[in-house]
C-alpha positions as CSV (number, residue, x, y, z in Angstrom):
1,M,44.2,-7.7,-89.4
2,F,47.9,-8.2,-88.6
3,F,49.5,-11.2,-86.9
4,H,53.0,-11.2,-85.5
5,K,55.0,-14.4,-86.1
6,K,57.9,-14.5,-83.7
7,E,60.4,-15.4,-86.4
8,I,62.6,-13.1,-88.5
9,I,61.8,-13.0,-92.2
10,G,64.9,-13.6,-94.4
11,K,68.3,-13.9,-92.8
12,P,68.7,-14.7,-89.1
13,I,70.4,-12.1,-86.9
14,N,73.9,-13.2,-86.0
15,V,75.9,-10.4,-84.5
16,E,79.5,-11.4,-83.7
17,T,81.0,-8.0,-82.6
18,P,78.4,-5.8,-80.8
19,S,79.1,-2.2,-81.4
20,P,76.9,0.6,-80.0
21,Q,78.6,3.1,-82.3
22,F,77.4,1.0,-85.3
23,A,74.0,0.6,-83.7
24,Q,73.7,4.4,-83.8
25,L,74.3,4.4,-87.5
26,L,71.7,1.6,-87.9
27,L,69.1,4.0,-86.4
28,E,69.1,5.7,-89.9
29,Q,67.2,2.7,-91.2
30,F,64.9,2.6,-88.2
31,G,63.8,6.1,-87.5
32,G,65.5,7.9,-90.4
33,A,64.1,9.4,-93.7
34,T,65.1,6.4,-95.8
35,G,64.2,3.8,-93.1
36,E,61.9,0.9,-93.0
37,L,59.2,2.6,-90.9
38,T,58.9,5.3,-93.6
39,A,58.7,2.7,-96.4
40,A,56.2,0.5,-94.6
41,L,53.8,3.4,-93.8
42,Q,54.3,5.0,-97.3
43,Y,53.4,1.9,-99.2
44,W,50.5,1.0,-96.8
45,V,48.8,4.4,-97.2
46,Q,49.4,4.4,-101.0
47,S,47.5,1.1,-101.3
48,F,44.3,2.8,-100.3
49,H,44.6,5.2,-103.3
50,V,44.8,2.4,-105.9
51,E,41.9,0.9,-107.7
52,N,43.9,-1.7,-109.5
53,A,43.5,-4.8,-107.3
54,G,46.9,-6.3,-108.2
55,I,48.9,-3.2,-107.5
56,K,47.0,-2.6,-104.3
57,D,47.8,-6.1,-103.2
58,M,51.5,-5.7,-104.1
59,L,51.8,-2.4,-102.2
60,Q,50.3,-4.0,-99.1
61,D,52.5,-7.1,-99.4
62,I,55.6,-5.0,-99.7
63,A,54.4,-2.7,-96.8
64,I,54.1,-5.7,-94.5
65,E,57.5,-7.0,-95.6
66,E,58.9,-3.5,-94.7
67,F,57.5,-3.8,-91.2
68,S,59.3,-7.1,-91.0
69,H,62.5,-5.3,-92.1
70,L,61.9,-2.7,-89.4
71,E,61.8,-5.6,-86.9
72,M,65.1,-6.9,-88.4
73,V,66.8,-3.6,-88.1
74,G,65.4,-3.1,-84.6
75,K,66.8,-6.5,-83.5
76,L,70.2,-5.7,-84.9
77,I,70.2,-2.5,-82.9
78,E,69.1,-4.3,-79.8
79,V,71.9,-6.9,-80.1
80,H,74.5,-4.3,-80.8
81,T,73.6,-2.4,-77.6
82,K,72.1,-4.7,-75.0
83,N,75.5,-6.0,-73.6
84,A,77.4,-2.8,-74.0
85,D,75.5,-0.4,-71.7
86,Q,78.5,-0.1,-69.2
87,T,81.1,0.6,-71.8
88,A,82.7,3.9,-72.8
89,A,81.6,3.3,-76.3
90,F,78.0,3.0,-75.2
91,S,78.3,6.3,-73.2
92,S,79.4,8.2,-76.3
93,T,76.2,7.3,-78.3
94,L,72.5,8.3,-78.2
95,F,71.8,5.1,-76.3
96,A,73.4,6.5,-73.1
97,M,70.4,8.8,-72.7
98,R,67.7,6.7,-74.5
99,G,68.6,3.2,-73.3
100,I,69.3,0.1,-75.3
101,G,67.5,-1.0,-78.4
102,P,66.0,1.0,-81.3
103,H,64.3,4.4,-81.0
104,F,62.4,6.5,-83.5
105,L,65.5,8.6,-84.2
106,D,67.9,8.8,-87.0
107,S,71.7,8.4,-86.6
108,Q,72.0,12.1,-85.7
109,G,69.3,12.0,-83.0
110,S,66.5,13.7,-85.0
111,A,63.0,12.3,-84.4
112,W,61.1,10.4,-87.1
113,T,58.5,12.5,-88.7
114,A,55.6,11.8,-91.1
115,N,57.0,14.4,-93.4
116,Y,59.3,11.6,-94.6
117,I,56.4,9.9,-96.2
118,N,55.9,10.6,-99.9
119,E,52.4,9.8,-101.2
120,G,50.2,11.8,-103.5
121,G,47.0,9.9,-104.4
122,D,48.1,9.0,-108.0
123,V,49.3,5.4,-108.6
124,V,51.9,6.4,-111.3
125,R,53.2,9.3,-109.2
126,D,53.4,7.0,-106.1
127,L,55.1,4.1,-107.8
128,R,57.8,6.5,-109.1
129,A,58.2,8.0,-105.7
130,N,58.7,4.4,-104.4
131,I,61.4,3.7,-106.8
132,A,63.3,6.7,-105.6
133,A,62.7,5.7,-102.0
134,E,64.1,2.2,-102.6
135,A,67.1,3.8,-104.2
136,G,67.7,6.0,-101.2
137,A,67.4,3.0,-98.8
138,R,69.7,0.9,-100.9
139,Q,72.4,3.6,-100.8
140,T,72.1,3.8,-97.0
141,Y,72.4,0.1,-96.7
142,E,75.4,0.1,-99.0
143,Q,77.2,2.6,-96.7
144,L,76.2,0.6,-93.6
145,I,77.6,-2.6,-95.2
146,K,80.9,-0.9,-95.7
147,L,81.0,0.1,-92.0
148,A,79.6,-3.2,-90.5
149,P,81.9,-4.5,-87.7
150,D,81.3,-8.2,-88.4
151,A,80.3,-10.7,-91.1
152,G,77.0,-11.6,-89.4
153,T,75.8,-8.0,-89.4
154,K,77.0,-7.6,-92.9
155,E,75.0,-10.6,-94.1
156,S,71.8,-9.3,-92.6
157,L,72.4,-5.9,-94.2
158,V,73.1,-7.5,-97.6
159,H,69.8,-9.3,-97.4
160,L,68.0,-6.0,-96.6
161,L,69.7,-4.3,-99.5
162,T,68.8,-7.1,-101.8
163,R,65.1,-6.8,-101.0
164,E,65.3,-3.1,-101.8
165,I,66.3,-4.1,-105.3
166,S,63.5,-6.7,-105.4
167,H,60.9,-4.1,-104.5
168,T,62.3,-1.7,-107.2
169,K,61.8,-4.4,-109.8
170,M,58.2,-4.9,-108.6
171,F,57.4,-1.2,-108.8
172,M,59.0,-1.0,-112.3
173,K,56.9,-4.0,-113.5
174,A,53.8,-2.4,-112.0
175,L,54.5,0.8,-113.9
176,D,55.2,-1.2,-117.1
177,S,51.8,-2.9,-116.7
178,L,50.2,0.5,-116.8
179,G,52.2,1.6,-119.8
180,K,54.0,4.2,-117.7
181,L,57.5,2.9,-117.1
182,D,59.1,5.4,-119.5
183,D,56.2,7.8,-120.0
184,P,56.8,11.2,-118.3
185,F,53.1,12.1,-118.5
186,F,50.6,11.2,-115.9
187,G,47.6,13.0,-114.5
188,N,44.8,14.7,-116.5
189,V,46.2,18.2,-117.4
190,Q,47.6,18.3,-120.9
191,P,51.0,20.0,-121.2
192,D,51.4,23.1,-123.3
193,E,53.4,23.5,-126.6
194,T,56.8,23.8,-124.8
195,V,56.7,20.1,-123.6
196,D,59.3,19.0,-126.3
197,I,61.6,22.0,-126.1
198,Y,65.1,21.7,-124.7
199,Y,66.6,25.0,-123.8
200,N,70.4,25.1,-123.9
201,L,71.2,27.5,-121.0
202,S,74.7,26.3,-120.3
203,T,76.9,28.5,-122.4
204,N,80.3,27.9,-120.8
205,G,82.5,25.4,-122.7
206,Q,81.4,22.8,-125.2
207,D,77.7,22.1,-125.6
208,E,76.9,18.5,-124.6
209,R,74.4,16.5,-126.6
210,G,72.6,13.3,-125.8
211,P,69.2,11.5,-125.9
212,W,67.9,14.0,-123.4
213,N,68.1,16.9,-125.9
214,A,68.2,15.1,-129.3
215,E,65.8,15.3,-132.2
216,P,63.1,14.0,-132.9
217,D,62.1,13.9,-129.3
218,F,63.3,17.5,-128.5
219,N,63.5,20.8,-130.4
220,Y,67.0,21.9,-129.3
221,I,67.1,25.7,-128.8
222,A,70.6,27.1,-128.4
223,A,71.3,29.9,-126.0
224,P,71.7,33.3,-127.7
225,A,75.2,34.3,-128.6
226,E,76.9,36.5,-126.1
227,K,76.9,40.2,-127.1
228,K,80.2,41.8,-127.9
229,A,81.0,45.1,-126.2
């Protein structure tokens, strides 16, 4: 059961310079691939795949927080558009046809789709997907912060970016509790004998070495020498 409390979680919305052009960019975090709707639905559905009670609870808590972030982004879009519907700037945006406030579109006008949701029924796989999702959202917020037209909008976006980092930490801790934070193997199918082989297939220039291809974790196999004519 859900209850809606008519109060924004986190930072209050305080837009000083309404900008319908910026509101169109904000749609990326409302109806876009990295947006809050995608995250909320992804984590909520994933929670039903999990037998670990603590991780299930965490996923549902974060999912509900993401719904609150969707509300926050939607409110930002509403404030940035509601008093600008007669301006030339408004007429040059998606809102001229759709009306004020948020819509399930990204900043380019593409409709939200469930194809954005990344869930696969395995808790380790899902937690790793969530870390990637939070990184994508954080990057989008970082770009929005750079383009924000006023300090109040920027403050709200910094809060949303901060919570992406918080969620990443939680997902990493959950993986660590399962002993899977830095373990590349999950599932039930055992890998074959090539699992620890690094093939050097980049033959132009100097070969680069690092922990990703170093012994004892990897058997480094150099590319065959180029045949002379």
